[in-house]
N, C-alpha and C positions, 0 to 999 in steps of 0.2 A: 161287503158285509153291511146289512142294514140293521141299525140299532134303534130300538124303541124303548124309551125310558118312561116309567110311570110310578105313581105312588106318592107324588108330592101333595101338598095341601096346607091347610092352616092348622097350627097346633100351638098350644100354650107352652110357655117356657117350662122346662122340666119334663115335657112330654116326649113321645117317641114316634118315629115314622120309619117305615121300611120301603125303600125304593127298589124297584126292579128294572132290569134292562134285558130285554129279550132280543135275540139276534136271529137274523134270517139271511140266507144266501150262502153262508159259509159256516163251518163249524167253529165255535168259539174256542175250542181247545187249542187252536193254533196261535192264539193271541194272549198276550198280557192284557188284562182289562183294568181300566182305571175309572175313577170318578173324579170329576172336577166340579168347581162351582164358580159362579160369577154373581157377585152382589152388585146392586145398582151403583154405577159410577166407579166400579173397581175392575181390576183386571181379573181374568179367569185364573183360578188357583187350583193347585193339586189338593185332593182330599185323601184319596186312598187308591191302592192298586193291589192286584193279586196275580200271582204267577199262573202259568198255563195249567198246571196241575191243581192249583189251589193250595199247594204246600207252603207257599210263602206269601206274606202280606206286608204291605208298607203303608204308613200313615203320615200325614202331616202332624206336626207336634200338637197342634191345638185340637186334633180329633182323637188322639190316642186315649184309649180308655172309655171313650164315649161312642165311637163309631166302629162298626165291624163290617168288613167286606167279605163276601163269600161268593161261591159260584157253584153251579150245577151244570156240568158240561153235558150231561145227558139231556137236560132241558134247554141247553143253549142259553142260559140265563145267568146273570150276575146280580147280586143283591148288595144293598147298603143299608144296614140296620143302624139307625141313628137314635141314640138315647140321650137323656139329659140335655135336650135341645135348649139353645140360648137364642135370644133375639139376634145376636150377631151371626147366627147360622143361616139367617134369611138370605136366600139366593136362588138362582136357577141352577139346578144340578144336572150335569151332563155325564153320560157314560161314554167311554171311548175304548177303542181297540188299537193295539200296536203290535206289530210284528217284531219290534226291537225289545231290548231289555232296559231301555231308558224310561223307566216307569213313571218318573215324576217330571218329565219334560213334555210340555204341551205339544211342541213341534214334532215330537216323535210319534204322535198318534195319527193313525191313518184314517180311522173311521170314527164318526161322532154321531151320537143320538141327538134328538131335537131339544132335549132339556125338559126338566120338570120343575115347577116352582114350589119351593118350600118357604113358608112364611111362619115365623115363630113370634107370637105375641107375648108381650111382657105382662 
């Protein structure tokens, strides 16, 4: 699976961005999809994940209520809607696919996109 993330950019605090992750090579419906992020000088961390059908979603505590993950299996695309952005959300955001159900474990993910930079100014 090849994953291509896009939609990052510069936004003011309180603003919104929508990230997209398009897949090619295999159908996304076979995979749990996740978003992770890595801020400068920090380890990569779990942001959100969505089940194969889209019926279940999971979020890191600091993203609950602000971020929404969704997927369109017909378009082979996963989305991350980010609202009420804060400067501490500044990071490179990565989408990833896993054939397992360990949605919040970085090492469980088999395929990674190249990342898209989100910068939130104060």
